[in-house]
Phi, psi and omega in degrees: 000135179274139175252122182239140180257115182289356178275350185295143170057237187287343171063029183243204184285344182297327178298314179297311186298317180293320178298318180298311180303312184291323175299317177294325186278329186256346182077011182273129175282157177210158172237124179249123178251158177058048182299126179054044187294337182266005183266154180304324173240088182299170177088179183286125173261173181308318181297321182285324176300319179294324178295319181293315183293323179294314179298321178296322182290323177295340186231004186049047187286157168272124188227139174228140175092010181276072178223153183300128180088354185295138177261357183221140181222135168248135183221122178230106182286157175227065179086181180231153176225143177271178179135193179252130185228140173239130180227128181244118179292328176087352176225193173274021173305149191284119175291334180297320178290322176300314179299320182289344175277339190248337193295321182291307174306322179292317179298319179293331182282349184122004176089174178159195182241140175240127169249114187243129184240137177154228181266122181263336181220084184226159185299155171060036179199157176290123180283170182306314184291334173294316179299314187285323186261338184241301186297302187297321176302325183284312183294337176293331176289341174281339180132358174282154174212156181151197183212150178240142182221133176267118181265328184200134178289144175224098178269160172289141009260352186282329184070234178076010179275172183208127174236151179246142173224122173265114182247122185279157176301140182275124179259308183202137176252130180238139175303157184223125174272121185241080185286150173283168358263164177275113179222083183290142177293336179212141175248136183258134177244126175239126176233121188231136169232151176285164184293344179281349185249154180294151183293335185295341180292315181290327174296315182291322176300312182295318183292320175298315178297315181301315181300315183290324182283326177294329176301331180264010174075022182276142173279134192236151166228127188245136177229130178249137181225153174246128187246142170265127183203159182287326179248146173295148178186165176219156175210141175232126180233147174226139179202166178206162180230127179220068192314132008272007181280147181210140181198155178189169179207144183226151176218148182251148175282162176207162180302123180090350178269123180299149181301323180300322180291324178300317178299316184294325179294338176267320186289318184299314175297328178295317180290331179297326179301316179285324178296327180273359180069030182276169179246347174219171177270168186304317182286324179295328183303319180273336183283341182262359179302312185299305178299325180294326180293337183259001185269164177270126178093188185266140168244135183220138176201168178244131177250147181287343179204127175279107185268164177291328176300314179304310181297319180294315181297321178299321178295313180301316180301319181294330177299317185272324184235071185298341183283342182288138176258119178236114182247124180241111183259115180133171181259152175306132181090355182239164177297154180194168178251142181236130175233136177231125172256108191284177180271351188057039181290339179226000000 
């Protein structure tokens, strides 16, 4: 049994989510102490509890400590099963994070369907459109396949959103060389407001993003959407594809935040990717570590910023897969190169 300290690194929920995925994939039991120790409200919150219960259902696992606020968890998987699963967080907890905990184990089990209910566009998590337009296209190049569908928007605080994921059986994962620089032939802008809010907000978000990106000479395609949701909300996203390179950035509206600022919070990080000569965005850098660690051969990419999430995820992977080589060249908070030599587990 592996012993993990949730105080390590970024000290948040990512340690739990990565540990659950790796436990299911390797069959190794673990005990996690000091869960989310660096967060204002430590311990398991509804979103994290759903991840634990969902992982347990996929594997008929033995679990101890799966209660709200718990600082300690024991998890022992008993194999994997494919099929169709529905999981409801019950709050605006992020379905994107739940999906990222489950997609690889489900693929390894033989594939299936996930119906996930909760927050689809909420703070501090990959929103649905990031998963669909940035994350999934890149992991598909590693060997994953399937489709993602947004059935209903879920903004904070009510949530109530729903996404569907069809995950195909995993046949083989292969490492991917992602050389810089990221220079997409076209950049996509998505501006969305919920039906409770006036249309001028989505226009202003899009116009500010368009102005900033045109200043850099980028070719653009703009899409405006009106969303039905329980809570009012807005989102502005920008992304591009320059295979095998992929990158994007999203920002959410909030009470009192001007529409123009929402656009800027997405556009500036997106432009920084190109300014730093990177090949993926900062968040994608840590999210592709796990599939790359299970792939045959080397995966290499440049990130515009070495985040604590990236360093923490690398640490968790090494606990379960000590044979994997993960080399991160650079200092935290600065641009860097990442190389992963996987286990060829699939």
